C-alpha positions, 0 to 999 in steps of 0.5 A: 550707839548703845553701850553695854553696862560696865559690869556686863561687858562684851567679853562676858557675853561672848564667853556665854554663847549659850545665851545667844543660842537660846535667845538668838538664831543665825538663820531664818530657817528654824524661825520660819519652820516653827512659824509654819508649824504653828500657823498650821496648828492654829488653822486646825484649831480655829476651823475645828472650833467652828470659826466662820470665813468672814469672821476668821479674816477679820480676826487674822487682820486683828492679829496682824495689828496685834503683832505690830504693836507687840513688835514695837512694845517689846523693842522699846520697853523690853529690849532696851530695858536696863534692869538693876539686877545683874543676872537679869541684865545679863540675860537682856543684854545677851541678845538685843544690846549685844546685837547693837554692839555687834550688828554683824554677828548673825547669831542674834539676827533672828529669835532663838527657841527660848524667845520664840516659845516664850513669846508665843505662849505669852501672846496667846494669853490675852486673846484667849482671855478676852475673846471668849472662844478658841476660834477667834483666839486661834485666828488672831494668833494666826495673824500675829504669827504670820506678821511675826514671820514677816518681821523676822524676814525684814529684820534679817534682810535689813542686816544681810544686804543693801537693798535698792528697790522695793519697801525694804529700801525704806525699812532698811534705812528706818531700822539702821537709823535706830542702830546707827544714829538714835537707839531711842527712836524707830523701834518698829521694824516692819512699819513706822506706824507705832513710832509715829503714834507714840512720838518716837519716829525719827524720819530717815532724812533728818540729820 
């Protein structure tokens, strides 16, 4: 299990619950409402910019893949980052490391407004810069937003209840292994592909 830095202990974080409210959310509702509104805006922007149907489907699929990599990369290289700067470390530990120490605290089961707005802005920059048009960038981000919403639902469900059927049985075991047994493995939440590709996959049946 992840241990908090000695200088940024659990009591300190709990005394600053405003950080949890900025970076975390206790329910799925605000996240999904934001994702739905953003998806609508992206569809409007893509159609208005003249995106064709076949091309739009391809770009949306690319956006789904884009998000799954971002999901893995953020979890591996940001959420488990231990910066030397004390103030920055406090911010990082205020959501994900805190979540490891207190997985039953619903305040950090889902992303909060600060994190969602920041990530949306950041993730839109590469498609805009690389794809040479509003339409492809909008549809890539539409796929990313849809995949992100699924990610939030999956993560919430991994902690909310025990699942006995469907894909959530595997995904729950896969994610909880990351929490309970090896936090240097299984960084994906919605799928194990990038863990497999980068050699961080810990099969749930291993001891």
